[in-house]
C-alpha positions as CSV (number, residue, x, y, z in Angstrom):
1,M,22.0,6.4,-28.0
2,K,20.3,9.7,-27.3
3,A,17.7,9.0,-30.0
4,F,16.8,5.7,-28.3
5,W,16.1,7.4,-25.0
6,R,14.2,10.3,-26.6
7,N,12.0,7.8,-28.5
8,A,11.5,5.7,-25.4
9,A,10.4,8.8,-23.4
10,L,8.1,9.9,-26.2
11,L,6.5,6.4,-26.3
12,A,6.1,6.4,-22.5
13,V,4.5,9.8,-22.5
14,S,2.1,9.0,-25.3
15,L,1.0,5.7,-23.7
16,L,0.3,7.3,-20.3
17,P,-3.3,8.5,-21.0
18,F,-4.3,5.0,-22.1
19,S,-3.0,3.4,-18.9
20,S,-4.8,5.9,-16.7
21,A,-8.1,5.5,-18.6
22,N,-8.5,1.9,-17.3
23,A,-7.9,2.8,-13.7
24,L,-10.8,2.1,-11.3
25,A,-12.2,5.0,-9.2
26,L,-11.3,4.9,-5.5
27,Q,-14.3,4.9,-3.2
28,A,-14.4,4.5,0.6
29,K,-16.4,1.6,1.9
30,Q,-18.0,3.8,4.6
31,Y,-17.6,7.4,5.8
32,G,-14.3,7.9,7.6
33,D,-12.7,4.7,6.3
34,F,-9.1,5.9,6.1
35,D,-5.8,4.1,6.6
36,R,-4.2,7.2,8.1
37,Y,-4.9,10.8,8.9
38,V,-2.7,13.8,8.0
39,L,-2.7,17.1,9.9
40,A,-1.6,20.0,7.8
41,L,-0.7,23.3,9.5
42,S,-0.1,26.5,7.7
43,W,0.8,30.0,9.0
44,Q,1.0,33.4,7.3
45,T,2.5,36.5,8.6
46,G,-0.7,38.4,8.0
47,F,-2.4,36.4,10.8
48,C,-0.5,38.5,13.4
49,Q,-1.0,41.9,11.9
50,S,-3.2,44.2,14.0
């Protein structure tokens, strides 16, 4: 049974590049055409050093 899952995983990994090769490129219809916006905040301790 282990050999089956190992072969299935190997097959899936080997077919992955072929499935992504046919993917269409994503392009916005106009500038700022987004479904949602994400605000990312980061902080480092070095910002407060004087």
